[in-house]
N, CA, C, O and the ligand as a Tripos MOL2 file, in Angstrom:
@<TRIPOS>MOLECULE
protein
  285   283    72     0     0
PROTEIN
NO_CHARGES

@<TRIPOS>ATOM
      1 N          17.4130   -0.7450   -4.3510 N.3       1 MET1
      2 CA         16.0160   -1.0680   -4.6760 C.3       1 MET1
      3 C          15.0920   -0.4010   -3.6650 C.2       1 MET1
      4 O          15.2570   -0.5920   -2.4600 O.2       1 MET1
      5 N          14.1400    0.3630   -4.1290 N.am      2 PRO2
      6 CA         13.2620    1.0780   -3.1910 C.3       2 PRO2
      7 C          12.3170    0.1440   -2.4430 C.2       2 PRO2
      8 O          11.9370   -0.9230   -2.9250 O.2       2 PRO2
      9 N          11.9630    0.5840   -1.2700 N.am      3 ILE3
     10 CA         11.0360   -0.1730   -0.4310 C.3       3 ILE3
     11 C           9.6730    0.5000   -0.4730 C.2       3 ILE3
     12 O           9.5640    1.7140   -0.3010 O.2       3 ILE3
     13 N           8.6540   -0.2830   -0.7000 N.am      4 TYR4
     14 CA          7.2990    0.2380   -0.6880 C.3       4 TYR4
     15 C           6.5390   -0.3870    0.4720 C.2       4 TYR4
     16 O           6.6640   -1.5770    0.7620 O.2       4 TYR4
     17 N           5.7510    0.4550    1.1220 N.am      5 GLU5
     18 CA          5.0100   -0.0300    2.2720 C.3       5 GLU5
     19 C           3.5580   -0.2910    1.8630 C.2       5 GLU5
     20 O           2.8980    0.5580    1.2640 O.2       5 GLU5
     21 N           3.0960   -1.4610    2.1970 N.am      6 TYR6
     22 CA          1.7220   -1.8470    1.8620 C.3       6 TYR6
     23 C           0.9850   -2.2440    3.1230 C.2       6 TYR6
     24 O           1.5890   -2.5970    4.1350 O.2       6 TYR6
     25 N          -0.3280   -2.1780    3.0420 N.am      7 VAL7
     26 CA         -1.1430   -2.6540    4.1540 C.3       7 VAL7
     27 C          -2.2280   -3.5620    3.5980 C.2       7 VAL7
     28 O          -2.7940   -3.2980    2.5370 O.2       7 VAL7
     29 N          -2.5070   -4.6210    4.3210 N.am      8 CYS8
     30 CA         -3.5410   -5.5740    3.9200 C.3       8 CYS8
     31 C          -4.8850   -5.0870    4.4360 C.2       8 CYS8
     32 O          -5.0290   -4.7920    5.6220 O.2       8 CYS8
     33 N          -5.8590   -5.0030    3.5560 N.am      9 THR9
     34 CA         -7.1740   -4.5330    3.9930 C.3       9 THR9
     35 C          -7.9480   -5.6250    4.7060 C.2       9 THR9
     36 O          -8.9830   -5.3520    5.3130 O.2       9 THR9
     37 N          -7.4710   -6.8380    4.6430 N.am     10 GLU10
     38 CA         -8.1660   -7.9460    5.2970 C.3      10 GLU10
     39 C          -7.7720   -8.0460    6.7730 C.2      10 GLU10
     40 O          -8.6320   -8.0610    7.6530 O.2      10 GLU10
     41 N          -6.4740   -8.1140    7.0300 N.am     11 CYS11
     42 CA         -6.0320   -8.3320    8.4100 C.3      11 CYS11
     43 C          -5.2660   -7.1370    8.9530 C.2      11 CYS11
     44 O          -4.7370   -7.1860   10.0640 O.2      11 CYS11
     45 N          -5.2060   -6.0640    8.1740 N.am     12 LYS12
     46 CA         -4.5600   -4.8220    8.5940 C.3      12 LYS12
     47 C          -3.0540   -4.9890    8.8320 C.2      12 LYS12
     48 O          -2.4200   -4.1680    9.4940 O.2      12 LYS12
     49 N          -2.5190   -6.0380    8.2950 N.am     13 ASN13
     50 CA         -1.0840   -6.2450    8.4230 C.3      13 ASN13
     51 C          -0.3390   -5.2480    7.5450 C.2      13 ASN13
     52 O          -0.7230   -4.9980    6.4030 O.2      13 ASN13
     53 N           0.7220   -4.6870    8.0900 N.am     14 ARG14
     54 CA          1.5240   -3.7460    7.3320 C.3      14 ARG14
     55 C           2.8440   -4.4220    6.9980 C.2      14 ARG14
     56 O           3.4640   -5.0430    7.8610 O.2      14 ARG14
     57 N           3.2670   -4.3050    5.7700 N.am     15 PHE15
     58 CA          4.4970   -4.9610    5.3820 C.3      15 PHE15
     59 C           5.2030   -4.1520    4.3070 C.2      15 PHE15
     60 O           4.6150   -3.3000    3.6420 O.2      15 PHE15
     61 N           6.4700   -4.4490    4.1670 N.am     16 GLU16
     62 CA          7.2700   -3.7160    3.1940 C.3      16 GLU16
     63 C           7.6410   -4.6320    2.0440 C.2      16 GLU16
     64 O           7.9140   -5.8190    2.2210 O.2      16 GLU16
     65 N           7.6420   -4.0430    0.8720 N.am     17 VAL17
     66 CA          7.9690   -4.7980   -0.3300 C.3      17 VAL17
     67 C           9.0580   -4.0370   -1.0730 C.2      17 VAL17
     68 O           8.9580   -2.8300   -1.2950 O.2      17 VAL17
     69 N          10.0790   -4.7560   -1.4430 N.am     18 SER18
     70 CA         11.1000   -4.1230   -2.2610 C.3      18 SER18
     71 C          10.8870   -4.5240   -3.7090 C.2      18 SER18
     72 O          10.7370   -5.7030   -4.0290 O.2      18 SER18
     73 N          10.8760   -3.5360   -4.5670 N.am     19 ALA19
     74 CA         10.6350   -3.8060   -5.9810 C.3      19 ALA19
     75 C          11.3530   -2.7590   -6.8010 C.2      19 ALA19
     76 O          11.5890   -1.6390   -6.3480 O.2      19 ALA19
     77 N          11.6880   -3.1360   -7.9880 N.am     20 THR20
     78 CA         12.3000   -2.1660   -8.8800 C.3      20 THR20
     79 C          11.2340   -1.2170   -9.3940 C.2      20 THR20
     80 O          10.0380   -1.5030   -9.3290 O.2      20 THR20
     81 N          11.6830   -0.0940   -9.9010 N.am     21 LEU21
     82 CA         10.7440    0.8810  -10.4420 C.3      21 LEU21
     83 C           9.9540    0.2760  -11.6000 C.2      21 LEU21
     84 O           8.7670    0.5530  -11.7680 O.2      21 LEU21
     85 N          10.6180   -0.5370  -12.3790 N.am     22 ALA22
     86 CA          9.9470   -1.1750  -13.5180 C.3      22 ALA22
     87 C           8.8440   -2.1000  -13.0520 C.2      22 ALA22
     88 O           7.7620   -2.1470  -13.6370 O.2      22 ALA22
     89 N           9.1330   -2.8370  -11.9880 N.am     23 GLU23
     90 CA          8.1160   -3.7400  -11.4490 C.3      23 GLU23
     91 C           6.9150   -2.9540  -10.9310 C.2      23 GLU23
     92 O           5.7650   -3.3510  -11.1170 O.2      23 GLU23
     93 N           7.2050   -1.8430  -10.2860 N.am     24 LYS24
     94 CA          6.1250   -1.0430   -9.7190 C.3      24 LYS24
     95 C           5.2670   -0.4280  -10.8220 C.2      24 LYS24
     96 O           4.0450   -0.3500  -10.6960 O.2      24 LYS24
     97 N           5.9070    0.0020  -11.8920 N.am     25 GLU25
     98 CA          5.1580    0.6330  -12.9720 C.3      25 GLU25
     99 C           4.2520   -0.3680  -13.6820 C.2      25 GLU25
    100 O           3.2540    0.0110  -14.2950 O.2      25 GLU25
    101 N           4.5960   -1.6110  -13.5940 N.am     26 LYS26
    102 CA          3.7330   -2.6350  -14.1880 C.3      26 LYS26
    103 C           2.5020   -2.8960  -13.3370 C.2      26 LYS26
    104 O           1.5860   -3.6080  -13.7450 O.2      26 LYS26
    105 N           2.4960   -2.3100  -12.1520 N.am     27 GLY27
    106 CA          1.3500   -2.4950  -11.2750 C.3      27 GLY27
    107 C           1.6370   -3.5360  -10.2160 C.2      27 GLY27
    108 O           1.1370   -4.6590  -10.2660 O.2      27 GLY27
    109 N           2.4410   -3.1430   -9.2710 N.am     28 LEU28
    110 CA          2.8130   -4.0670   -8.2070 C.3      28 LEU28
    111 C           1.6170   -4.3320   -7.3010 C.2      28 LEU28
    112 O           0.9740   -3.3960   -6.8260 O.2      28 LEU28
    113 N           1.3250   -5.5860   -7.0680 N.am     29 LYS29
    114 CA          0.1810   -5.9480   -6.2260 C.3      29 LYS29
    115 C           0.5940   -7.1330   -5.3610 C.2      29 LYS29
    116 O           0.2350   -8.2760   -5.6440 O.2      29 LYS29
    117 N           1.3460   -6.8520   -4.3130 N.am     30 PRO30
    118 CA          1.8750   -7.9450   -3.4950 C.3      30 PRO30
    119 C           0.8050   -8.6130   -2.6400 C.2      30 PRO30
    120 O          -0.1650   -7.9830   -2.2190 O.2      30 PRO30
    121 N           1.0000   -9.8690   -2.4020 N.am     31 ASP31
    122 CA          0.1140  -10.5950   -1.4970 C.3      31 ASP31
    123 C           0.4960  -10.2930   -0.0590 C.2      31 ASP31
    124 O           1.6590  -10.0220    0.2410 O.2      31 ASP31
    125 N          -0.4860  -10.3400    0.8230 N.am     32 CYS32
    126 CA         -0.2150  -10.1710    2.2440 C.3      32 CYS32
    127 C           0.5720  -11.3790    2.7440 C.2      32 CYS32
    128 O           0.1470  -12.5190    2.5590 O.2      32 CYS32
    129 N           1.7100  -11.1330    3.3730 N.am     33 PRO33
    130 CA          2.5250  -12.2570    3.8490 C.3      33 PRO33
    131 C           1.9000  -12.9650    5.0410 C.2      33 PRO33
    132 O           2.2970  -14.0810    5.3770 O.2      33 PRO33
    133 N           0.9430  -12.3390    5.6700 N.am     34 ARG34
    134 CA          0.3410  -12.9610    6.8460 C.3      34 ARG34
    135 C          -0.8550  -13.8420    6.4720 C.2      34 ARG34
    136 O          -0.9250  -15.0010    6.8790 O.2      34 ARG34
    137 N          -1.7900  -13.2920    5.7010 N.am     35 CYS35
    138 CA         -3.0030  -14.0540    5.4090 C.3      35 CYS35
    139 C          -3.1060  -14.4490    3.9460 C.2      35 CYS35
    140 O          -4.0070  -15.1940    3.5600 O.2      35 CYS35
    141 N          -2.1840  -13.9490    3.1310 N.am     36 GLY36
    142 CA         -2.1780  -14.3520    1.7310 C.3      36 GLY36
    143 C          -3.1770  -13.6090    0.8640 C.2      36 GLY36
    144 O          -3.3330  -13.9270   -0.3150 O.2      36 GLY36
    145 N          -3.8500  -12.6280    1.4320 N.am     37 SER37
    146 CA         -4.8450  -11.8800    0.6750 C.3      37 SER37
    147 C          -4.1850  -11.0160   -0.3920 C.2      37 SER37
    148 O          -3.0720  -10.5210   -0.2140 O.2      37 SER37
    149 N          -4.8920  -10.8470   -1.4970 N.am     38 LYS38
    150 CA         -4.4100   -9.9390   -2.5280 C.3      38 LYS38
    151 C          -4.9870   -8.5480   -2.3630 C.2      38 LYS38
    152 O          -4.7030   -7.6530   -3.1590 O.2      38 LYS38
    153 N          -5.7920   -8.3650   -1.3330 N.am     39 ASN39
    154 CA         -6.3820   -7.0550   -1.0770 C.3      39 ASN39
    155 C          -5.4000   -6.1870   -0.3030 C.2      39 ASN39
    156 O          -5.5720   -5.9240    0.8870 O.2      39 ASN39
    157 N          -4.3930   -5.7600   -0.9960 N.am     40 THR40
    158 CA         -3.3840   -4.9320   -0.3650 C.3      40 THR40
    159 C          -3.3460   -3.5740   -1.0510 C.2      40 THR40
    160 O          -3.5340   -3.4690   -2.2630 O.2      40 THR40
    161 N          -3.1050   -2.5560   -0.2720 N.am     41 VAL41
    162 CA         -3.0240   -1.2180   -0.8290 C.3      41 VAL41
    163 C          -1.7390   -0.5610   -0.3580 C.2      41 VAL41
    164 O          -1.1740   -0.9210    0.6740 O.2      41 VAL41
    165 N          -1.3040    0.3890   -1.1230 N.am     42 ARG42
    166 CA         -0.1120    1.1270   -0.7700 C.3      42 ARG42
    167 C          -0.3700    1.9210    0.5090 C.2      42 ARG42
    168 O          -1.3910    2.5960    0.6390 O.2      42 ARG42
    169 N           0.5590    1.8310    1.4390 N.am     43 PHE43
    170 CA          0.4200    2.5790    2.6810 C.3      43 PHE43
    171 C           1.2800    3.8290    2.6320 C.2      43 PHE43
    172 O           2.4710    3.7780    2.3220 O.2      43 PHE43
    173 N           0.6530    4.9430    2.9430 N.am     44 PHE44
    174 CA          1.3850    6.1960    3.0010 C.3      44 PHE44
    175 C           1.5660    6.5940    4.4500 C.2      44 PHE44
    176 O           0.5970    6.8790    5.1530 O.2      44 PHE44
    177 N           2.7930    6.6140    4.8850 N.am     45 GLY45
    178 CA          3.0740    6.8980    6.2810 C.3      45 GLY45
    179 C           2.5250    8.2390    6.7250 C.2      45 GLY45
    180 O           2.5570    9.2240    5.9870 O.2      45 GLY45
    181 N           2.0290    8.2510    7.9330 N.am     46 GLY46
    182 CA          1.5380    9.4950    8.4910 C.3      46 GLY46
    183 C           0.0340    9.6560    8.3420 C.2      46 GLY46
    184 O          -0.5850   10.4580    9.0410 O.2      46 GLY46
    185 N          -0.5450    8.8980    7.4350 N.am     47 LEU47
    186 CA         -1.9900    8.9740    7.2870 C.3      47 LEU47
    187 C          -2.6580    7.9810    8.2190 C.2      47 LEU47
    188 O          -2.1330    6.9000    8.4870 O.2      47 LEU47
    189 N          -3.7890    8.3590    8.6910 N.am     48 ASN48
    190 CA         -4.4830    7.5120    9.6570 C.3      48 ASN48
    191 C          -5.7480    6.9230    9.0490 C.2      48 ASN48
    192 O          -6.7530    6.7450    9.7380 O.2      48 ASN48
    193 N          -5.6930    6.6240    7.7700 N.am     49 PHE49
    194 CA         -6.9120    6.1610    7.1180 C.3      49 PHE49
    195 C          -7.2050    4.6880    7.3760 C.2      49 PHE49
    196 O          -8.2980    4.2020    7.0870 O.2      49 PHE49
    197 N          -6.2280    3.9920    7.9160 N.am     50 ILE50
    198 CA         -6.4310    2.5630    8.1440 C.3      50 ILE50
    199 C          -7.5290    2.3240    9.1750 C.2      50 ILE50
    200 O          -8.3390    1.4050    9.0450 O.2      50 ILE50
    201 N          -7.5360    3.1760   10.2030 N.am     51 SER51
    202 CA         -8.4150    2.9200   11.3390 C.3      51 SER51
    203 C          -9.8840    3.0890   10.9860 C.2      51 SER51
    204 O         -10.7520    2.5440   11.6680 O.2      51 SER51
    205 N         -10.1670    3.8280    9.9430 N.am     52 ARG52
    206 CA        -11.5750    4.0010    9.6160 C.3      52 ARG52
    207 C         -11.9620    3.1960    8.3750 C.2      52 ARG52
    208 O         -12.8160    3.6030    7.5870 O.2      52 ARG52
    209 N         -11.3290    2.0810    8.2300 N.am     53 SER53
    210 CA        -11.6920    1.2240    7.1130 C.3      53 SER53
    211 C         -12.9610    0.4630    7.4300 C.2      53 SER53
    212 O         -13.1860    0.0410    8.5640 O.2      53 SER53
    213 N         -13.7680    0.2990    6.4320 N.am     54 GLY54
    214 CA        -14.9390   -0.5310    6.6030 C.3      54 GLY54
    215 C         -15.0770   -1.3800    5.3600 C.2      54 GLY54
    216 O         -16.1250   -1.9650    5.0870 O.2      54 GLY54
    217 N         -14.0140   -1.4270    4.6340 N.am     55 GLY55
    218 CA        -14.0350   -2.1070    3.3550 C.3      55 GLY55
    219 C         -14.2460   -1.1080    2.2370 C.2      55 GLY55
    220 O         -15.3730   -0.6790    1.9890 O.2      55 GLY55
    221 N         -13.2040   -0.7430    1.5820 N.am     56 GLY56
    222 CA        -13.3090    0.1720    0.4550 C.3      56 GLY56
    223 C         -13.3490    1.6230    0.8560 C.2      56 GLY56
    224 O         -13.6940    2.4780    0.0400 O.2      56 GLY56
    225 N         -13.0100    1.9210    2.0780 N.am     57 GLY57
    226 CA        -13.0440    3.2970    2.5160 C.3      57 GLY57
    227 C         -11.7300    4.0290    2.3530 C.2      57 GLY57
    228 O         -11.5110    5.0760    2.9620 O.2      57 GLY57
    229 N         -10.8810    3.4910    1.5550 N.am     58 PHE58
    230 CA         -9.5640    4.0960    1.4140 C.3      58 PHE58
    231 C          -9.5830    5.2250    0.4000 C.2      58 PHE58
    232 O         -10.0990    5.0860   -0.7090 O.2      58 PHE58
    233 N          -9.0280    6.3030    0.7940 N.am     59 ASN59
    234 CA         -8.9190    7.4410   -0.1120 C.3      59 ASN59
    235 C          -7.4970    7.4980   -0.6440 C.2      59 ASN59
    236 O          -6.5970    8.0490   -0.0090 O.2      59 ASN59
    237 N          -7.3180    6.9270   -1.7990 N.am     60 MET60
    238 CA         -5.9750    6.8470   -2.3470 C.3      60 MET60
    239 C          -5.4830    8.1940   -2.8680 C.2      60 MET60
    240 O          -4.2940    8.3680   -3.1370 O.2      60 MET60
    241 N          -6.3890    9.1270   -3.0060 N.am     61 GLY61
    242 CA         -6.0010   10.3950   -3.6130 C.3      61 GLY61
    243 C          -5.3240   11.3370   -2.6390 C.2      61 GLY61
    244 O          -4.5720   12.2170   -3.0560 O.2      61 GLY61
    245 N          -5.5710   11.1730   -1.3680 N.am     62 SER62
    246 CA         -5.0180   12.1040   -0.4200 C.3      62 SER62
    247 C          -3.6400   11.6560    0.0420 C.2      62 SER62
    248 O          -3.2850   10.4800   -0.0480 O.2      62 SER62
    249 N          -2.9040   12.5820    0.5180 N.am     63 GLY63
    250 CA         -1.5990   12.2490    1.0580 C.3      63 GLY63
    251 C          -0.5000   12.2130    0.0390 C.2      63 GLY63
    252 O           0.6610   11.9940    0.3820 O.2      63 GLY63
    253 N          -0.8440   12.4240   -1.2130 N.am     64 CYS64
    254 CA          0.1900   12.4180   -2.2390 C.3      64 CYS64
    255 C           0.8570   13.7790   -2.2960 C.2      64 CYS64
    256 O           0.1980   14.8180   -2.2420 O.2      64 CYS64
    257 N           2.1250   13.7550   -2.4020 N.am     65 GLY65
    258 CA          2.8450   15.0010   -2.4910 C.3      65 GLY65
    259 C           4.1710   14.7650   -3.1750 C.2      65 GLY65
    260 O           4.4320   13.6860   -3.7070 O.2      65 GLY65
    261 N           4.9950   15.7770   -3.1530 N.am     66 PRO66
    262 CA          6.3030   15.6220   -3.7750 C.3      66 PRO66
    263 C           7.0700   14.4640   -3.1500 C.2      66 PRO66
    264 O           7.2080   14.3860   -1.9290 O.2      66 PRO66
    265 N           7.5530   13.5900   -3.9710 N.am     67 GLY67
    266 CA          8.3710   12.5040   -3.4850 C.3      67 GLY67
    267 C           7.6130   11.2480   -3.1360 C.2      67 GLY67
    268 O           8.2250   10.2450   -2.7700 O.2      67 GLY67
    269 N           6.2970   11.2730   -3.2380 N.am     68 CYS68
    270 CA          5.5760   10.0560   -2.8790 C.3      68 CYS68
    271 C           5.6250    9.0370   -4.0060 C.2      68 CYS68
    272 O           5.3930    7.8510   -3.7730 O.2      68 CYS68
    273 N           5.9160    9.4710   -5.2010 N.am     69 GLY69
    274 CA          6.1490    8.5470   -6.2980 C.3      69 GLY69
    275 C           4.9130    7.9730   -6.9320 C.2      69 GLY69
    276 O           5.0110    7.0120   -7.6940 O.2      69 GLY69
    277 N           3.7630    8.5190   -6.6520 N.am     70 CYS70
    278 CA          2.5500    7.9170   -7.1820 C.3      70 CYS70
    279 C           1.9970    8.6850   -8.3760 C.2      70 CYS70
    280 O           0.9890    8.2780   -8.9530 O.2      70 CYS70
    281 N           2.6180    9.7580   -8.7460 N.am     71 SER71
    282 CA          2.0900   10.4980   -9.8820 C.3      71 SER71
    283 C           3.0460   10.4440  -11.0460 C.2      71 SER71
    284 O           2.7680   11.0160  -12.1000 O.2      71 SER71
    285 ZN         -3.5570   -9.9380    5.4060 Zn       72 ZN72
@<TRIPOS>BOND
     1     1     2 1
     2     2     3 1
     3     3     4 2
     4     3     5 am
     5     5     6 1
     6     6     7 1
     7     7     8 2
     8     7     9 am
     9     9    10 1
    10    10    11 1
    11    11    12 2
    12    11    13 am
    13    13    14 1
    14    14    15 1
    15    15    16 2
    16    15    17 am
    17    17    18 1
    18    18    19 1
    19    19    20 2
    20    19    21 am
    21    21    22 1
    22    22    23 1
    23    23    24 2
    24    23    25 am
    25    25    26 1
    26    26    27 1
    27    27    28 2
    28    27    29 am
    29    29    30 1
    30    30    31 1
    31    31    32 2
    32    31    33 am
    33    33    34 1
    34    34    35 1
    35    35    36 2
    36    35    37 am
    37    37    38 1
    38    38    39 1
    39    39    40 2
    40    39    41 am
    41    41    42 1
    42    42    43 1
    43    43    44 2
    44    43    45 am
    45    45    46 1
    46    46    47 1
    47    47    48 2
    48    47    49 am
    49    49    50 1
    50    50    51 1
    51    51    52 2
    52    51    53 am
    53    53    54 1
    54    54    55 1
    55    55    56 2
    56    55    57 am
    57    57    58 1
    58    58    59 1
    59    59    60 2
    60    59    61 am
    61    61    62 1
    62    62    63 1
    63    63    64 2
    64    63    65 am
    65    65    66 1
    66    66    67 1
    67    67    68 2
    68    67    69 am
    69    69    70 1
    70    70    71 1
    71    71    72 2
    72    71    73 am
    73    73    74 1
    74    74    75 1
    75    75    76 2
    76    75    77 am
    77    77    78 1
    78    78    79 1
    79    79    80 2
    80    79    81 am
    81    81    82 1
    82    82    83 1
    83    83    84 2
    84    83    85 am
    85    85    86 1
    86    86    87 1
    87    87    88 2
    88    87    89 am
    89    89    90 1
    90    90    91 1
    91    91    92 2
    92    91    93 am
    93    93    94 1
    94    94    95 1
    95    95    96 2
    96    95    97 am
    97    97    98 1
    98    98    99 1
    99    99   100 2
   100    99   101 am
   101   101   102 1
   102   102   103 1
   103   103   104 2
   104   103   105 am
   105   105   106 1
   106   106   107 1
   107   107   108 2
   108   107   109 am
   109   109   110 1
   110   110   111 1
   111   111   112 2
   112   111   113 am
   113   113   114 1
   114   114   115 1
   115   115   116 2
   116   115   117 am
   117   117   118 1
   118   118   119 1
   119   119   120 2
   120   119   121 am
   121   121   122 1
   122   122   123 1
   123   123   124 2
   124   123   125 am
   125   125   126 1
   126   126   127 1
   127   127   128 2
   128   127   129 am
   129   129   130 1
   130   130   131 1
   131   131   132 2
   132   131   133 am
   133   133   134 1
   134   134   135 1
   135   135   136 2
   136   135   137 am
   137   137   138 1
   138   138   139 1
   139   139   140 2
   140   139   141 am
   141   141   142 1
   142   142   143 1
   143   143   144 2
   144   143   145 am
   145   145   146 1
   146   146   147 1
   147   147   148 2
   148   147   149 am
   149   149   150 1
   150   150   151 1
   151   151   152 2
   152   151   153 am
   153   153   154 1
   154   154   155 1
   155   155   156 2
   156   155   157 am
   157   157   158 1
   158   158   159 1
   159   159   160 2
   160   159   161 am
   161   161   162 1
   162   162   163 1
   163   163   164 2
   164   163   165 am
   165   165   166 1
   166   166   167 1
   167   167   168 2
   168   167   169 am
   169   169   170 1
   170   170   171 1
   171   171   172 2
   172   171   173 am
   173   173   174 1
   174   174   175 1
   175   175   176 2
   176   175   177 am
   177   177   178 1
   178   178   179 1
   179   179   180 2
   180   179   181 am
   181   181   182 1
   182   182   183 1
   183   183   184 2
   184   183   185 am
   185   185   186 1
   186   186   187 1
   187   187   188 2
   188   187   189 am
   189   189   190 1
   190   190   191 1
   191   191   192 2
   192   191   193 am
   193   193   194 1
   194   194   195 1
   195   195   196 2
   196   195   197 am
   197   197   198 1
   198   198   199 1
   199   199   200 2
   200   199   201 am
   201   201   202 1
   202   202   203 1
   203   203   204 2
   204   203   205 am
   205   205   206 1
   206   206   207 1
   207   207   208 2
   208   207   209 am
   209   209   210 1
   210   210   211 1
   211   211   212 2
   212   211   213 am
   213   213   214 1
   214   214   215 1
   215   215   216 2
   216   215   217 am
   217   217   218 1
   218   218   219 1
   219   219   220 2
   220   219   221 am
   221   221   222 1
   222   222   223 1
   223   223   224 2
   224   223   225 am
   225   225   226 1
   226   226   227 1
   227   227   228 2
   228   227   229 am
   229   229   230 1
   230   230   231 1
   231   231   232 2
   232   231   233 am
   233   233   234 1
   234   234   235 1
   235   235   236 2
   236   235   237 am
   237   237   238 1
   238   238   239 1
   239   239   240 2
   240   239   241 am
   241   241   242 1
   242   242   243 1
   243   243   244 2
   244   243   245 am
   245   245   246 1
   246   246   247 1
   247   247   248 2
   248   247   249 am
   249   249   250 1
   250   250   251 1
   251   251   252 2
   252   251   253 am
   253   253   254 1
   254   254   255 1
   255   255   256 2
   256   255   257 am
   257   257   258 1
   258   258   259 1
   259   259   260 2
   260   259   261 am
   261   261   262 1
   262   262   263 1
   263   263   264 2
   264   263   265 am
   265   265   266 1
   266   266   267 1
   267   267   268 2
   268   267   269 am
   269   269   270 1
   270   270   271 1
   271   271   272 2
   272   271   273 am
   273   273   274 1
   274   274   275 1
   275   275   276 2
   276   275   277 am
   277   277   278 1
   278   278   279 1
   279   279   280 2
   280   279   281 am
   281   281   282 1
   282   282   283 1
   283   283   284 2
@<TRIPOS>SUBSTRUCTURE
     1 MET1         2 RESIDUE 1 A MET
     2 PRO2         6 RESIDUE 1 A PRO
     3 ILE3        10 RESIDUE 1 A ILE
     4 TYR4        14 RESIDUE 1 A TYR
     5 GLU5        18 RESIDUE 1 A GLU
     6 TYR6        22 RESIDUE 1 A TYR
     7 VAL7        26 RESIDUE 1 A VAL
     8 CYS8        30 RESIDUE 1 A CYS
     9 THR9        34 RESIDUE 1 A THR
    10 GLU10       38 RESIDUE 1 A GLU
    11 CYS11       42 RESIDUE 1 A CYS
    12 LYS12       46 RESIDUE 1 A LYS
    13 ASN13       50 RESIDUE 1 A ASN
    14 ARG14       54 RESIDUE 1 A ARG
    15 PHE15       58 RESIDUE 1 A PHE
    16 GLU16       62 RESIDUE 1 A GLU
    17 VAL17       66 RESIDUE 1 A VAL
    18 SER18       70 RESIDUE 1 A SER
    19 ALA19       74 RESIDUE 1 A ALA
    20 THR20       78 RESIDUE 1 A THR
    21 LEU21       82 RESIDUE 1 A LEU
    22 ALA22       86 RESIDUE 1 A ALA
    23 GLU23       90 RESIDUE 1 A GLU
    24 LYS24       94 RESIDUE 1 A LYS
    25 GLU25       98 RESIDUE 1 A GLU
    26 LYS26      102 RESIDUE 1 A LYS
    27 GLY27      106 RESIDUE 1 A GLY
    28 LEU28      110 RESIDUE 1 A LEU
    29 LYS29      114 RESIDUE 1 A LYS
    30 PRO30      118 RESIDUE 1 A PRO
    31 ASP31      122 RESIDUE 1 A ASP
    32 CYS32      126 RESIDUE 1 A CYS
    33 PRO33      130 RESIDUE 1 A PRO
    34 ARG34      134 RESIDUE 1 A ARG
    35 CYS35      138 RESIDUE 1 A CYS
    36 GLY36      142 RESIDUE 1 A GLY
    37 SER37      146 RESIDUE 1 A SER
    38 LYS38      150 RESIDUE 1 A LYS
    39 ASN39      154 RESIDUE 1 A ASN
    40 THR40      158 RESIDUE 1 A THR
    41 VAL41      162 RESIDUE 1 A VAL
    42 ARG42      166 RESIDUE 1 A ARG
    43 PHE43      170 RESIDUE 1 A PHE
    44 PHE44      174 RESIDUE 1 A PHE
    45 GLY45      178 RESIDUE 1 A GLY
    46 GLY46      182 RESIDUE 1 A GLY
    47 LEU47      186 RESIDUE 1 A LEU
    48 ASN48      190 RESIDUE 1 A ASN
    49 PHE49      194 RESIDUE 1 A PHE
    50 ILE50      198 RESIDUE 1 A ILE
    51 SER51      202 RESIDUE 1 A SER
    52 ARG52      206 RESIDUE 1 A ARG
    53 SER53      210 RESIDUE 1 A SER
    54 GLY54      214 RESIDUE 1 A GLY
    55 GLY55      218 RESIDUE 1 A GLY
    56 GLY56      222 RESIDUE 1 A GLY
    57 GLY57      226 RESIDUE 1 A GLY
    58 PHE58      230 RESIDUE 1 A PHE
    59 ASN59      234 RESIDUE 1 A ASN
    60 MET60      238 RESIDUE 1 A MET
    61 GLY61      242 RESIDUE 1 A GLY
    62 SER62      246 RESIDUE 1 A SER
    63 GLY63      250 RESIDUE 1 A GLY
    64 CYS64      254 RESIDUE 1 A CYS
    65 GLY65      258 RESIDUE 1 A GLY
    66 PRO66      262 RESIDUE 1 A PRO
    67 GLY67      266 RESIDUE 1 A GLY
    68 CYS68      270 RESIDUE 1 A CYS
    69 GLY69      274 RESIDUE 1 A GLY
    70 CYS70      278 RESIDUE 1 A CYS
    71 SER71      282 RESIDUE 1 A SER
    72 ZN72       285 GROUP 0 **** ****
C-alpha cells in the first residue's frame, strides 16, 4: 500500500497516510492527526512552499513530475 505525505495547513503538521490507489482516486482528504483539521494538502518532498504559507498560498501545480502520481 503506497504512502502519501500530507501537511496540515493549520498547524503545519506533516504526516503520512497509507491508502490504496482506489481510495486516493476517490479524493483522499485525511484529517490532521494532531489538530483534527481537514485543511490538509498533499506534501511533495523537496519543495519549500510550506514556509511561505499565509493561507491559500499553496501552488499545487509545481513540483509535479514523472512518478509523482498526481496526473
Ligand atoms: Zn493540524
